[in-house]
C-alpha positions in Angstrom: 0.0 0.0 0.0 1.3 3.4 -1.0 2.0 5.8 1.9 1.6 9.6 1.6 2.5 12.4 3.9 2.3 16.1 4.1 -0.8 17.9 2.7 -0.6 17.2 -1.1 -3.3 17.2 -3.7 -4.3 13.7 -4.7 -4.8 13.2 -8.4 -7.8 11.1 -9.2 -8.7 9.1 -12.3 -6.2 10.8 -14.6 -4.6 8.8 -17.4 -0.8 8.3 -17.1 1.0 10.1 -19.9 4.6 9.4 -20.7 6.8 12.5 -21.0 10.5 13.3 -21.2 12.6 12.0 -18.3 13.1 14.7 -15.7 16.3 13.1 -14.6 19.7 13.6 -16.2 21.7 10.5 -17.4 18.9 8.2 -16.6 20.3 5.4 -18.7 23.8 5.8 -17.2 25.4 6.3 -20.6 27.5 9.0 -19.0 28.6 6.8 -16.1 27.5 8.1 -12.7 27.3 11.7 -13.7 24.5 13.6 -11.9 24.0 10.7 -9.5 24.9 10.7 -5.8 25.3 7.8 -3.4 26.7 4.3 -3.6 26.5 3.5 -7.3 29.6 2.9 -9.5 29.8 3.2 -13.2 30.6 0.1 -15.3 34.1 1.5 -16.0 34.8 2.3 -12.3 33.6 -1.1 -11.2 35.7 -2.9 -13.8 38.8 -0.9 -12.7 38.2 -1.7 -9.0 37.7 -5.3 -9.9 40.3 -5.8 -12.6 41.4 -9.1 -11.1 38.1 -10.6 -12.3 38.6 -9.7 -15.9 40.4 -6.9 -17.8 37.8 -6.6 -20.5 34.3 -6.9 -19.0 32.6 -6.2 -22.3 34.0 -9.3 -24.0 33.8 -11.6 -21.0 31.4 -14.6 -20.9 31.4 -14.6 -17.1 27.9 -14.0 -15.8 28.9 -11.4 -13.1 31.4 -9.5 -15.4 28.9 -9.4 -18.2 26.2 -8.2 -15.8 28.4 -5.3 -14.7 29.4 -4.1 -18.2 26.8 -1.4 -18.2 24.4 0.5 -16.0 25.0 1.7 -12.4 26.4 -1.0 -10.2 25.4 -1.3 -6.6 27.6 -3.5 -4.4 25.4 -4.3 -1.4 26.8 -3.9 2.0 26.3 -6.3 4.9 26.4 -3.5 7.5 24.2 -0.8 6.0 21.7 0.3 3.4 23.0 1.5 0.1 21.3 4.2 -2.0 21.5 6.3 -5.2 19.7 9.7 -5.6 19.4 12.7 -7.9 18.0 16.2 -7.4 15.7 17.4 -10.2 13.5 20.4 -10.9 9.9 20.3 -11.7 8.7 23.4 -13.6 5.0 22.7 -13.1 2.6 21.0 -10.7 2.7 17.4 -12.0 1.8 13.8 -11.4 5.1 12.0 -11.2 5.7 8.4 -12.4 8.9 6.6 -11.3 10.2 3.7 -13.4 13.3 1.6 -12.9 14.8 -1.4 -14.8 17.4 -3.5 -13.1 19.1 -6.9 -12.9 20.4 -8.9 -9.9 23.6 -10.9 -9.8 23.2 -14.7 -9.1 23.7 -15.5 -5.4 22.6 -12.1 -4.2 21.0 -12.2 -0.7 19.3 -9.6 1.5 19.2 -9.2 5.2 16.5 -11.2 7.0 16.7 -9.1 10.2 13.6 -7.2 11.0 15.5 -4.4 12.7 17.2 -3.5 9.4 13.8 -2.5 8.0 12.5 -0.5 10.9 12.6 3.4 11.0 14.0 3.6 7.5 15.1 7.3 7.8 17.5 6.2 10.5 19.2 3.9 8.0 19.0 6.1 4.9 20.1 9.7 5.6 21.1 12.7 3.5 23.5 15.4 4.5 21.6 18.6 5.1 18.2 17.1 4.6 15.9 15.1 6.9 13.8 13.0 4.6 10.4 11.4 5.0 7.9 10.6 7.6 9.1 7.7 9.6 8.2 4.3 8.2 9.0 0.6 8.2 9.1 -1.8 5.3 8.9 -5.6 5.0 12.0 -7.7 5.1 13.6 -8.2 1.7 12.2 -5.2 -0.1 13.8 -2.2 -1.9 12.1 1.2 -2.0 12.0 4.3 -4.0 11.0 7.8 -3.0 10.2 11.1 -4.8 10.4 14.0 -2.4 9.9 17.7 -2.5 12.9 19.5 -1.0 11.1 22.9 -0.9 8.4 21.7 1.4 8.2 18.5 3.6 6.3 16.0 1.5 6.5 13.2 -1.0 5.7 9.6 -1.6 7.5 6.3 -1.4 6.8 2.7 -2.5 8.4 -0.5 -1.5 8.9 -3.4 -3.9 10.2 -7.0 -3.8 12.9 -8.0 -6.2 13.0 -11.6 -7.6 16.4 -12.7 -6.4 16.3 -15.9 -8.3 15.8 -14.3 -11.7 18.5 -13.5 -14.3 16.0 -11.4 -16.3 15.7 -7.7 -16.5 13.2 -6.6 -13.8 11.0 -3.5 -14.0 9.3 -1.5 -11.2 6.9 1.3 -11.9 5.6 3.6 -9.1 2.7 5.7 -10.4 2.8 7.9 -7.3 -0.7 9.4 -7.6 0.3 12.7 -6.0 0.4 16.2 -7.5 3.7 17.9 -6.7 4.2 21.7 -6.8 6.9 23.0 -9.0 10.4 23.3 -7.4 13.3 21.4 -6.1 12.8 17.6 -5.8 14.8 14.5 -5.2 14.4 10.9 -6.4 16.0 8.1 -4.3 16.3 4.3 -4.6 17.6 2.3 -1.6 18.6 -1.3 -1.0 18.8 -3.1 2.3 21.9 -4.7 3.8 23.0 -7.8 2.0 25.6 -9.6 -0.2 25.8 -9.3 -4.0 25.2 -6.9 -6.8 22.2 -5.0 -8.1 22.7 -3.3 -11.5 20.4 -0.4 -12.3 19.9 -0.2 -16.1 17.7 2.9 -16.2 15.7 5.2 -14.0 13.1 7.7 -15.1 10.8 10.2 -13.5 8.2 11.5 -15.9 5.2 13.8 -15.5 1.9 14.5 -17.2 
């Protein structure tokens, strides 16, 4: 169930219309440019893991092939990892978040309930106190779109298929009208072992 906070106008029964991506470098063709947080570009990941293979684009290794493009998230056993980007909305809009991603074989997520309680205590941003306090279920990721000009936004949690080698897609329609201004999108991943590769992220508006 989607959770809302702050006093925001709810958009009812309006068709979802695709528009240009409000984010920069949403396909990571320019590495990690415009993105903050724990993600690494394919080039940086290959350099840091050169012992695995010197040419990730030509390798037949599942893991090396997986990390030859996109934004690579190396999960941490001791903490949440995240990626985020600020963006500007020039009109009141109904935002739609979309992400495509793949998960490396053998990836596991924490099964400790305390890792999923009081999420803002686990995922913080310098100079900004995000979100109403909330918990999520064990083994789930989440995304948020937040207004930085006034306290408010929406988040949605989603469960990855850890046993799949296929590209996975998550779409969060976020039926909330945001005012124009300074906003931020975030995707966060619980403690664990393994790799998540984000292939694309978009925030569109009608």
